[in-house]
C-alpha positions in Angstrom: 18.5 -13.5 30.7 17.5 -10.4 28.9 15.0 -7.8 27.0 16.1 -7.6 23.7 14.4 -4.9 20.8 11.9 -6.4 18.9 12.2 -5.7 15.1 9.0 -4.1 13.4 7.9 -3.7 10.2 9.3 -2.6 7.4 12.8 -3.8 8.4 13.7 -6.6 5.4 15.3 -9.2 8.6 11.1 -10.2 8.9 11.3 -11.1 5.8 14.5 -14.0 6.4 13.1 -17.3 6.4 14.6 -18.9 9.7 17.0 -21.9 9.7 16.7 -25.5 11.6 18.0 -26.1 15.1 20.6 -28.8 14.6 21.1 -29.0 18.6 18.9 -28.1 21.5 21.8 -26.6 23.5 22.5 -24.0 26.1 22.5 -21.1 23.6 19.2 -22.4 22.5 18.1 -22.5 25.9 19.4 -19.2 26.6 17.9 -17.7 23.8 14.6 -19.1 24.8 15.2 -17.1 28.2 15.4 -14.0 26.7 12.5 -14.3 24.6 10.2 -15.1 27.3 11.6 -12.4 28.7 11.2 -9.9 25.5 8.2 -11.5 25.1 6.2 -10.9 28.3 8.0 -7.1 28.8 6.1 -6.4 25.3 3.0 -7.9 27.1 3.1 -10.2 24.0 1.6 -13.8 23.8 4.0 -15.0 20.9 7.5 -14.5 19.7 9.6 -15.9 16.8 13.3 -15.6 17.3 13.7 -14.5 13.9 11.6 -11.3 15.9 14.8 -10.4 17.5 16.9 -10.6 15.0 17.7 -14.5 15.0 16.5 -16.8 12.1 16.6 -19.9 13.9 13.5 -22.1 13.9 12.6 -21.2 17.6 9.0 -19.9 19.2 7.6 -19.0 22.9 4.3 -18.7 23.4 1.9 -18.4 26.8 -1.3 -17.7 26.4 -1.6 -16.9 29.9 -5.8 -17.7 29.6 -5.9 -18.5 33.3 -5.9 -16.3 36.1 -4.9 -17.4 39.8 -7.1 -15.9 42.8 -5.6 -12.8 43.2 -6.5 -12.2 39.3 -3.1 -12.6 38.1 -2.0 -14.5 34.6 -1.2 -17.9 35.4 2.1 -18.1 33.1 1.9 -21.4 30.9 4.8 -20.6 28.9 5.4 -23.1 25.9 8.4 -23.6 23.3 7.8 -24.6 19.5 11.8 -25.6 18.3 11.6 -26.6 14.3 7.7 -27.2 14.6 5.9 -27.9 11.4 2.2 -28.6 10.3 1.9 -32.0 9.7 -1.8 -31.3 8.9 -4.8 -28.6 9.2 -8.2 -28.9 8.9 -10.6 -27.5 6.5 -12.5 -25.8 8.6 -11.5 -21.9 9.2 -11.6 -20.1 12.3 -11.0 -16.2 12.3 -9.4 -14.2 15.4 -8.8 -11.0 15.3 -4.3 -10.9 15.1 -1.9 -8.6 16.2 1.7 -8.9 16.2 5.0 -7.1 18.7 6.6 -6.7 15.2 3.5 -4.9 14.1 2.6 -2.7 17.6 -0.7 -1.8 18.4 -2.3 -3.1 15.3 -5.0 -5.4 14.4 -6.7 -7.4 11.8 -9.5 -10.4 11.7 -7.1 -13.1 9.9 -8.5 -16.6 8.6 -6.8 -19.6 9.4 -7.3 -23.2 9.8 -9.2 -23.9 12.8 -7.1 -26.8 13.9 -3.1 -27.9 13.2 -1.2 -30.9 13.8 1.8 -29.9 15.1 5.3 -31.7 15.7 8.2 -29.9 17.4 10.9 -29.9 20.0 10.3 -29.1 23.7 13.4 -26.6 25.5 14.9 -30.6 26.4 14.8 -31.2 22.8 11.9 -34.0 23.4 9.7 -34.8 20.7 5.9 -33.8 20.4 3.3 -34.3 18.0 -0.3 -32.8 18.6 -3.2 -31.6 17.3 -3.7 -27.8 18.4 -7.3 -25.8 18.4 -8.3 -22.4 19.2 -5.9 -19.6 20.3 -3.1 -22.2 20.1 -3.6 -23.5 16.7 -4.3 -19.6 15.6 -0.9 -18.5 17.6 1.2 -21.0 16.6 0.3 -20.7 12.7 0.9 -16.9 13.4 4.2 -17.5 14.8 5.8 -20.2 11.9 4.7 -17.7 9.6 7.2 -15.5 11.1 9.9 -18.3 10.3 8.9 -18.3 6.8 9.5 -14.8 6.8 5.4 -14.0 6.6 3.8 -11.1 8.3 0.3 -11.3 9.3 -0.8 -8.4 7.2 0.3 -10.8 4.3 -2.9 -12.7 5.0 -4.7 -9.6 4.1 -6.1 -7.6 1.4 -3.7 -5.4 -0.4 -6.6 -2.4 0.6 -6.6 -3.5 4.8 -3.2 -4.0 4.6 -2.2 -0.6 3.2 -4.8 1.0 6.0 -3.1 -1.2 9.2 0.7 0.5 7.8 -0.8 3.8 7.4 -2.0 3.3 10.6 0.6 2.5 12.1 2.8 5.4 10.6 0.4 7.8 12.2 0.8 5.9 15.3 5.2 6.2 14.9 4.6 9.6 13.8 2.8 10.8 16.7 4.7 8.9 18.9 7.5 10.9 17.8 
């Protein structure tokens, strides 16, 4: 298990289209463990393998929406291998999204409110479920990464340029 560097915009590797996983084997499980370590270290709620330089159709998520008696987040790790949206609602939801590959930048994105998704888990077991709320938004956001799409691609050109300028300014200030 290891924490990997997260690829950030404008790195062209983020535009790579990820390939399907043929077999859920120990190498994929190790990748999944590394992805969770990386995501938790970065305090994120979702990560696609391509964001750590592995263009495979693997996503990890943990929305951590619950807290225990001590106020610590209750982990609810989920793995999506070869996910595909079977259908999505016409109803839309607006969420303020962020991305580990576009650090500390947020913008409202409109997506289908629900999505029926089919995927394999870390044991290779198939799932088919209707996802809604933040889970639906997050899976669609991460699946975009598998197709080489970043959440800022859903913004108007003006808003996208504003986000990128803010990111450049933050990087310059940190240097």
